[in-house]
C-alpha positions in Angstrom: -75.9 29.8 22.9 -75.7 33.3 25.7 -74.6 30.3 28.3 -71.1 30.0 26.3 -67.9 31.0 28.1 -66.1 33.0 26.1 -62.3 33.8 27.1 -61.7 37.5 27.7 -58.5 39.5 29.1 -57.1 37.6 32.6 -59.7 35.5 32.4 -63.4 34.1 31.1 -66.9 35.1 31.1 -70.1 33.9 30.5 -71.5 35.2 26.6 -74.4 36.7 28.5 -72.4 38.9 30.6 -70.0 40.4 28.2 -70.4 44.2 28.0 -68.2 45.2 25.6 -67.0 44.2 21.9 -65.6 40.4 22.2 -66.2 37.9 19.6 -64.7 34.4 19.4 -64.2 31.7 17.0 -64.0 27.8 17.8 -60.3 26.6 15.9 -62.8 23.6 14.7 -63.9 26.2 12.0 -60.7 26.6 10.5 -58.6 23.4 11.3 -59.6 21.7 8.0 -58.5 24.1 5.5 -55.4 23.4 3.3 -53.9 26.6 4.8 -50.8 27.4 6.9 -51.7 30.8 7.8 -54.3 31.2 10.7 -55.1 34.6 9.5 -55.9 33.8 5.8 -58.6 31.1 7.3 -60.2 33.8 9.1 -61.1 36.0 6.1 -65.1 36.9 6.3 -65.5 35.0 9.4 -64.8 37.6 12.3 -66.7 41.0 11.7 -64.8 44.2 12.4 -61.5 42.3 11.4 -59.6 42.8 8.4 -57.2 40.3 6.8 -54.6 41.7 4.0 -52.4 39.2 2.2 -50.6 35.8 3.4 -51.5 34.1 -0.5 -48.9 35.7 -2.3 -45.9 34.1 -1.8 -45.0 30.5 0.4 -44.4 31.4 4.0 -45.7 34.5 4.3 -48.1 35.8 6.8 -51.3 37.9 6.4 -52.1 40.9 8.5 -54.6 41.3 10.8 -57.0 44.8 11.6 -59.0 45.4 14.2 -61.7 47.9 13.3 -59.8 50.4 11.4 -56.3 51.5 13.6 -54.6 54.3 12.8 -50.7 55.2 13.7 -49.8 58.5 14.4 -46.2 57.7 16.2 -44.1 60.7 14.7 -41.3 57.4 14.3 -43.5 55.4 12.4 -45.8 52.2 14.4 -47.4 49.3 14.1 -51.1 48.4 13.2 -50.6 45.2 14.9 -53.1 43.9 17.4 -51.7 42.7 20.7 -51.8 38.8 20.8 -51.9 37.0 23.6 -51.3 33.1 23.9 -52.0 31.2 26.7 -52.0 34.5 28.7 -48.4 35.0 27.5 -48.5 38.9 25.7 -46.3 38.3 22.4 -43.8 41.1 22.3 -40.4 42.0 20.4 -37.8 43.3 22.1 -38.0 46.5 21.5 -42.2 46.0 23.1 -43.7 46.7 19.9 -46.5 44.0 19.5 -44.8 40.8 18.0 -46.4 38.4 15.6 -44.0 35.8 15.1 -45.6 33.3 17.4 -49.0 33.7 15.7 -47.9 33.7 12.3 -46.2 30.4 13.0 -49.1 28.4 15.1 -51.2 25.7 12.9 -55.0 25.6 13.6 -54.4 22.1 15.1 -53.0 23.7 18.3 -55.7 25.9 18.8 -59.2 25.7 20.7 -60.1 29.4 20.5 -59.6 32.5 19.4 -61.0 35.8 21.0 -60.9 38.9 19.4 -61.0 42.2 21.8 -62.1 45.4 20.4 -62.3 49.2 21.4 -62.8 48.9 25.4 -62.9 45.4 25.7 -59.2 45.4 25.2 -58.6 48.6 27.4 -57.3 45.6 30.5 -54.1 45.2 28.4 -52.9 48.9 28.3 -51.7 51.0 25.8 -50.5 47.9 23.7 -54.3 47.2 23.2 -54.5 50.2 21.1 -54.9 48.3 18.1 -57.2 45.3 19.6 -55.9 42.2 21.0 -56.3 38.6 19.5 -56.8 36.0 22.6 -54.9 32.3 21.5 -56.3 29.4 23.9 -54.1 26.6 22.9 -55.6 22.7 23.3 -55.3 21.0 26.7 -55.9 17.5 27.5 -59.4 16.0 28.4 -60.1 13.1 30.6 -60.8 9.9 28.7 -58.8 7.3 27.2 -55.4 7.8 25.0 -57.1 9.9 21.8 -54.6 9.3 18.5 -55.8 11.7 15.3 -53.9 12.4 12.2 -54.8 14.6 9.1 -53.2 15.1 6.2 -53.7 16.9 3.1 -52.0 17.8 -0.2 -52.8 20.1 -2.8 -51.4 21.4 -6.2 -51.6 25.0 -7.1 -51.5 27.2 -10.2 -52.5 30.5 -11.4 -56.4 30.9 -12.5 -55.7 33.9 -14.6 -53.0 36.1 -15.8 -52.8 39.4 -16.6 -52.9 39.2 -20.6 -49.9 40.6 -22.4 -49.5 41.9 -25.6 -48.0 39.1 -28.0 -45.0 40.3 -30.2 -47.0 41.3 -33.1 -49.5 43.0 -31.4 -46.9 44.9 -29.7 -45.7 46.0 -33.1 -48.9 46.8 -34.5 -50.1 49.3 -31.4 -46.0 50.7 -31.5 -46.5 51.8 -34.9 -50.2 53.2 -34.1 -48.8 54.9 -30.6 -46.0 56.9 -32.6 -47.9 57.5 -36.0 -50.2 60.1 -37.3 -53.1 59.4 -34.9 -50.5 59.4 -31.9 -47.0 60.7 -31.5 -46.9 61.5 -35.2 -43.3 61.4 -35.6 -41.2 60.2 -38.3 -40.9 56.3 -39.6 -37.7 55.5 -37.9 -36.4 52.7 -36.0 -36.8 54.0 -33.4 -40.2 54.5 -33.3 -41.6 51.7 -36.1 -41.5 48.2 -36.8 -40.9 47.3 -40.3 -43.0 45.5 -42.2 -41.2 42.2 -42.7 -40.4 42.9 -38.9 -44.4 42.6 -38.2 -44.7 39.5 -40.6 -41.9 37.6 -38.7 -43.5 38.7 -35.3 -46.2 36.6 -36.2 -45.0 33.6 -35.9 -43.1 34.3 -32.6 -43.8 35.0 -29.2 -41.5 34.8 -26.4 -43.0 34.8 -22.9 -40.2 34.0 -20.4 -43.0 33.7 -17.7 -44.3 31.0 -19.3 -41.2 29.3 -19.6 -40.4 29.9 -15.8 -43.7 29.1 -14.4 -44.7 25.7 -13.0 -47.6 24.3 -10.9 -46.5 23.7 -7.6 -48.0 21.6 -4.8 -48.3 21.9 -0.7 -48.9 19.4 1.9 -49.7 19.5 5.5 -49.8 16.6 8.3 -50.6 16.6 12.1 -50.5 14.0 14.4 -52.0 14.8 17.9 -52.2 12.7 21.1 -54.5 13.7 23.9 -55.9 11.9 27.0 -55.8 11.3 31.1 -57.3 10.4 33.9 -58.8 12.4 37.7 -55.1 13.1 38.8 -53.6 14.2 35.3 -54.4 15.1 31.4 -52.1 15.6 28.8 -51.9 16.4 25.2 -49.0 16.4 22.5 -49.2 17.2 19.2 -47.0 17.9 15.8 -47.6 19.1 12.2 -45.5 19.9 9.3 -46.1 22.0 6.4 -44.4 22.6 3.3 -45.8 25.0 -0.2 -43.5 25.0 -2.9 -43.3 28.6 -5.2 -44.6 28.3 -9.1 -41.0 29.8 -10.0 -37.8 28.8 -8.8 -36.0 29.0 -6.0 -39.1 30.0 -4.1 -39.9 27.5 -1.2 -40.7 27.2 2.3 -41.8 24.4 5.1 -42.8 24.7 9.0 -42.5 22.0 12.0 -44.4 23.1 14.9 -45.1 20.9 18.1 -46.6 21.4 21.4 -46.9 19.2 24.3 -48.1 19.7 28.0 -49.8 18.5 30.9 -52.2 19.3 33.5 -51.9 17.9 37.4 -54.4 17.8 40.0 -51.9 17.8 43.4 -54.9 18.0 45.4 -58.7 18.7 45.9 -57.4 22.5 45.8 -54.5 22.9 44.2 -53.5 22.6 40.3 -50.7 22.7 38.3 -49.5 22.5 34.8 -46.6 22.9 32.7 -46.4 23.6 28.4 -43.7 23.5 25.9 -44.3 24.1 22.3 -42.2 25.8 19.5 -41.6 25.8 15.6 -38.7 25.5 13.3 -39.1 27.1 9.7 -37.3 27.6 6.4 -37.3 30.0 3.7 -35.9 30.5 0.4 -36.3 33.3 -2.7 -34.5 34.9 -5.5 -32.4 37.7 -4.1 -33.0 40.8 -6.0 -30.9 44.0 -5.2 -31.6 45.5 -8.6 -35.1 47.1 -8.7 -35.0 47.0 -4.8 -35.4 44.0 -2.5 -39.1 43.5 -4.0 -40.1 40.0 -3.5 -41.7 40.5 -6.7 -39.9 41.7 -9.0 -39.5 38.0 -10.6 -42.7 37.7 -11.6 -43.1 41.3 -12.7 -39.8 41.6 -14.9 -41.3 38.4 -16.4 -44.4 39.7 -17.4 -43.4 42.8 -18.8 -40.8 41.3 -21.1 -40.5 42.5 -24.5 -42.5 39.6 -26.4 -40.0 40.5 -29.8 -37.2 39.6 -27.2 -35.6 36.1 -26.4 -33.8 35.7 -23.2 -30.5 34.3 -24.3 -28.9 34.7 -27.9 -26.6 31.8 -28.4 -26.7 31.0 -24.8 -25.4 34.8 -23.9 -28.4 36.5 -21.7 -30.0 39.5 -23.8 -30.5 43.3 -22.3 -33.3 44.9 -24.7 -32.2 48.7 -23.4 -30.1 50.0 -20.7 -33.5 51.3 -18.3 -33.3 50.6 -15.2 -36.4 47.9 -15.8 -34.3 45.9 -18.1 -31.0 45.7 -15.9 -33.1 42.7 -14.3 -32.4 39.5 -16.0 -34.3 36.4 -13.7 -32.3 33.8 -15.6 -29.0 34.9 -14.8 -29.5 35.6 -11.0 -31.0 32.1 -11.0 -28.0 30.6 -13.1 -25.7 32.4 -10.5 -27.7 30.9 -7.3 -28.7 34.8 -6.0 -30.9 33.3 -3.2 -31.9 34.8 -0.6 -33.0 32.2 2.7 -33.8 32.6 5.9 -34.4 30.0 8.8 -36.1 30.4 12.4 -36.6 28.4 15.3 -38.5 29.3 18.7 -38.9 27.3 21.8 -41.5 28.8 24.8 -42.2 26.9 28.5 -45.0 28.0 30.2 -45.6 26.8 33.8 -48.4 27.9 36.4 -49.7 26.7 39.7 -53.5 27.3 41.0 -55.0 27.2 44.2 -58.5 27.2 44.8 -59.0 28.9 48.1 -61.1 26.4 50.7 -62.2 29.3 53.2 -63.4 31.7 50.7 -65.6 30.2 48.2 -64.5 31.1 44.7 -61.3 32.8 45.2 -58.9 31.2 43.1 -55.2 32.3 43.4 -52.8 31.6 40.7 -49.4 32.1 39.9 -47.5 31.7 36.3 -43.9 31.8 34.3 -43.4 31.9 31.0 -40.2 32.0 29.0 -39.6 31.8 25.1 -35.9 31.5 23.3 -35.6 32.3 19.4 -33.1 32.4 16.5 -33.3 32.7 13.2 -30.8 32.9 10.6 -31.0 35.0 7.1 -28.3 34.7 4.2 -28.1 36.7 1.0 -25.9 35.6 -2.4 -25.9 38.5 -4.4 -23.3 38.5 -7.5 -22.3 40.8 -10.8 -23.9 39.6 -13.7 -23.2 40.4 -18.0 -26.1 41.1 -19.8 -25.8 41.7 -23.9 -27.4 44.0 -26.0 -27.2 42.5 -29.7 -27.7 44.4 -33.0 -30.6 43.5 -34.3 -31.4 42.4 -37.9 -34.8 43.2 -40.4 -35.8 46.5 -42.0 -35.4 48.3 -38.8 -33.1 46.1 -36.8 -35.5 44.9 -34.4 -35.7 40.6 -35.1 -33.6 38.7 -32.8 -33.4 35.1 -33.0 -32.0 32.7 -30.2 -30.3 30.4 -33.0 -29.8 30.3 -36.7 -33.0 30.7 -38.1 -34.8 31.2 -41.9 -37.3 33.8 -42.5 -39.4 33.9 -45.9 -37.0 31.4 -47.5 -33.8 33.5 -46.8 -31.3 33.0 -43.9 -31.4 35.8 -41.0 -28.4 37.2 -40.2 -26.5 36.4 -37.0 -27.4 39.1 -33.7 -23.9 40.3 -33.5 -23.3 41.6 -30.2 -23.5 45.5 -29.6 -22.4 45.8 -26.0 -21.9 43.7 -22.8 -23.3 45.5 -19.7 -22.1 44.5 -16.3 -24.6 45.1 -13.3 -24.5 44.6 -9.3 -27.1 42.4 -8.0 -25.7 43.9 -4.9 -22.3 42.1 -5.3 -21.8 40.6 -1.9 -22.6 38.0 0.4 -24.5 38.8 3.8 -25.2 36.9 6.8 -27.6 37.9 9.6 -28.3 36.2 13.0 -30.7 37.4 15.2 -31.7 36.0 18.9 -34.2 37.0 21.1 -35.4 36.2 24.6 -38.4 37.2 27.0 -40.0 36.2 30.1 -43.4 37.0 31.6 -44.4 36.2 34.9 -47.9 36.6 36.6 -50.2 36.5 39.9 -53.6 36.4 39.7 -56.4 36.4 42.3 -59.6 35.4 40.8 -63.4 35.4 42.4 -66.8 34.6 41.5 -69.7 34.1 43.0 -73.3 34.1 42.8 -75.8 35.4 45.2 -79.5 34.3 44.3 -79.9 36.9 41.4 -76.7 38.4 42.0 -73.4 37.7 40.5 -70.3 39.1 40.9 -66.8 38.3 39.7 -63.1 40.4 40.2 -59.8 40.3 39.3 -56.6 41.5 40.5 -53.0 40.5 38.8 -49.4 41.8 38.9 -47.7 41.3 35.8 -44.2 41.5 35.2 -42.4 41.0 31.6 -39.0 41.3 30.3 -37.7 41.1 26.5 -34.6 41.4 24.3 -33.1 40.4 20.9 -30.0 41.1 19.5 -28.9 41.0 15.6 -25.6 40.6 14.5 -25.4 41.3 10.6 -21.9 41.1 8.2 -21.4 41.3 4.6 -18.6 40.4 2.5 -18.2 41.8 -1.0 -17.1 40.8 -4.5 -17.9 37.3 -4.6 -16.9 35.0 -7.3 -19.5 34.0 -9.3 -19.4 30.1 -8.8 -19.6 31.5 -4.7 -21.3 28.5 -2.0 -22.5 31.5 0.1 -19.5 31.1 2.3 -16.9 33.8 3.0 -13.8 31.7 1.6 -15.7 32.4 -1.7 -15.6 36.4 -1.5 -12.7 38.6 -1.4 -13.8 42.4 -0.7 -14.3 44.6 2.1 -15.6 43.1 5.3 -18.6 45.0 7.3 -21.4 44.3 9.7 -23.4 45.9 12.6 -25.0 44.8 16.0 -27.6 45.9 16.9 -29.7 45.1 20.3 -33.0 45.8 22.1 -34.5 45.7 25.3 -37.4 46.2 27.0 -39.8 45.2 30.5 -42.9 46.3 31.9 -44.7 46.3 35.4 -48.2 46.2 35.3 -51.0 46.2 37.9 -54.2 44.9 36.7 -58.2 45.1 38.1 -61.5 44.0 36.9 -65.3 44.2 38.5 -68.4 42.5 37.2 -71.6 42.7 38.5 -74.9 41.2 36.9 -78.6 40.7 38.5 -80.7 38.4 36.8 -78.7 38.2 33.5 -80.3 41.5 32.7 -78.5 44.0 34.4 -74.6 44.2 34.1 -71.4 46.5 34.4 -68.1 45.9 34.4 -65.0 48.3 35.6 -61.7 47.9 34.4 -58.3 49.3 35.6 -54.5 49.7 34.3 -51.4 50.9 35.9 -48.7 50.1 33.6 -45.1 51.2 33.7 -42.5 50.3 30.6 -39.0 51.1 29.7 -39.9 52.3 26.8 -39.9 56.1 28.4 -38.5 58.2 30.6 -38.1 57.5 34.5 -40.7 60.3 35.3 -43.0 58.7 32.6 -43.1 55.4 33.4 -46.3 54.8 34.8 -49.8 55.1 32.2 -53.5 54.6 33.6 -56.0 53.2 31.9 -59.9 52.9 32.8 -62.9 51.3 31.0 -66.5 51.4 32.8 
């Protein structure tokens, strides 16, 4: 209803007093959905908020877009909104909007989500150009201890797959394409299949995607406890989520935890602290051939030539030397060409709040938040050898993985035509990153009603700093039997070290006036200084009326 209280920038307002585009959703609407990704659960629930991705691969986050953001930066940019979790702005070491904490939240931790659009987001300055998502997490409530458990288990499989030509259909189509009604070329083995080959193809259909594809599972477990008295309330909870992939070596798992307490130290003084964090692990097939596109495995398996087996006499097959056919999924997995990533983060957020007794409606609040994060990524990429074989049949297009007969006659063996060695990176990689961010706020808020008049205001000083460091090292020429450690590689060692740091200082003000809940006015102001700019241009002012 109109008396519902909505979380907005640096405070709360009655829904009836909102003058800008703000929408809110309670986590109870999405927390029962069997998904790891909050953004995915929001699809179709918030007008003006678009959601893309997040479902193709285990652990892959979705992307939120508020309205239709545009990027004009000459150095690239981002369409990500600014995420604010319990009053803490989520920014990376370079000062850009960071989605990491939001992507790793579990719905069981969240109380409400608010989406600030257009002028409503101006209170957060330039970082809010793409909108703002405000997340309020759960706190303890007065009452006896309440323990809750939620669990789910699911099976994931394809509902539809693009239908590809089988071997017989492929041969017929190829002949038509190169015949009189197509390319109209001479009938040679380069452009046509012979009649005996087309008869043979009726009885086979090599489909490596079918061979590699399997149903996978996901499971989620959530355990929370909350309660409290007049003097103190508490909340603690944790969640575990794991999801397997439908192809080998694709896996994801995540742990999250959150605990906090609020204390009424006196009639006018309140304090609270919250600690939260996550741990996640991800793995996938590493593909340097064809670019590091994680969809290469599915695409190459789907588009495999339907008359060719993956292996002949135990040797990996190459259809031809085109770039598409230098990729061999079976060999990459046999040799353990895998990329992994493990990440963790821990945050602490504390506040002290004082209601000024001699000025009714005036509250002072000081808060401090700190986040430490780290991640480790690895890549194992080797060389591998794949083989072109001499075909048999009228136009040499019959390939059979083991001894075979056709129309009562034993087929001649496929002999090796050429062996080709390709590099799937041919190196081991280790990538370590660490980051830290701190934010402190001092807020004064005022809210008072005088008959039909309602006045509220905010004044705040906000300071934040963040930095990150990345160390990346390589070692070339690993053994085919490498275990991923440097003592199983014997080539050149190289690497890079990079880092970023940023900081900002902001002064924030807001004034709201309401008469009889019918006539409303709001004025917002923010003045920001950012280290992203030269000292002469540190400061920028932002207004909204």
